[in-house]
N, C-alpha and C positions, 0 to 999 in steps of 0.2 A: 580533376583532370590535370591539375598542375603537377602531380607526382609522376605523370606518365613518362616512361623512359628513364626513370631514375631508380637504380637499385635492382631492377630485374624482378624475377619471380621469387617470392619468398626471401628475398635478401633483406639486409638490414638498412637499406637506403631509406631515407625519409623518416617517418615516425616509426616507433617500435611498438605500437599499440595493437598490432595484428596478431594473428594466430601463430606466432613463432614457437618453435620447439626449444629455443635456447633457454639458458638458465637466467632468470632474473635475479638480481641481487648478487650473491657470491657464495662463498662457502660458509654459510651461517650454521650448518649442522656440525656437531662435534664428530670427530673421527671415530669410527667404530673400532672397538677392540675385539680381538679374537676370543672365541668362546673358551678355548684351551690355551694355556701358556706353555707351549712346548719348548721354550728356550731353556728351561731347567733340565730338559732331557737331551739337549744337543750333545753329540759325541758320547752318548751313553747307550747301552744296550736296552732296546725296548721290544715288547711283544705286541704284535698287531693281529687282530682277528678280523676276518672278512665276512661279508654276507655270503652264505653258501657253505660256511664251515671251515674254510682254509685258514691256516695260522702260520705266521712267520715270526722270526726273531732276527734282529740285526741292529747295527749302530745307526742311530738317527743322525744324518748329516745336514738335512735341510727340510724346510716345510713352508707352506704359505697359508693364507687366511682361509682357503678352501679345504685345508687339511690334506693337500697333496703332499706326499712325503718323498724324500730321497734318502735311501738307506743303503749302507754298505755292509759287506760280510753277511748277507741275508741267507738264512737257512729256512726252508719250508719244513714244518713239522707234519709228517705224514701219519695220520691217525688211522686206527682200525675202524672199519665200518661199525655203525651202531648195532648193538646186539652181539657183537663178537666179544669173546673173552679176551681181556687184556692181560697178557702174561709177561710181556717184555716191554722195555722202555720204547717210546715211539721212535720211528725211523726219521731221519732228516735227509734233506736234499739241498745241496749248496747251490745258491742262485747268484751270489756275488753282489754287484751293484744293481739296485732296482729303483725305479720310480713308481710309487704307489698312488693310484688315483683316490682322492678323498671321498668320493661318493660311494665307494664300496666298503669303507671301514665301518666296523661295528664297535671294536674295543681297541684302545691303545693303553698300555700300561708298562711300567718299568719292569725289567726282568728281576732286578734286585729290589727288595723292599716291599714285597707283597707276599701274602700267604694264601694258599688255596684252601677253601673250606668246603665241606660237604654241602650238597644242594638240599636246602630244607624243604623243598617242595616235592621231592621224590620220597616215596615210602621206603624206609630202610628196613630190611628184613634180615 
């Protein structure tokens, strides 16, 4: 009863052996590194594919650890529906500056420096 009136409810007054939600110790864990190092793609043109099939290209201006992206000069690549015959190059739609949410990303790759290959899991006839 000697602690009564000191520190209030859940405060840090008195001893700190109670059920506090505070951090004991300090920052003893090492800082997490990002899964992808997108710094090498900054200010370069990248291609981004989303869940649902949409695809864009643009210049990567910024990003964070959740893979949210800021891109400039963004163009959406409008593809033909599956099953349709592809006779012409895909159409594009200019979007300008865009902020892309990281939870919807499936693929990020540079426009320069990769080669598209045939899908080995589809029967070629």
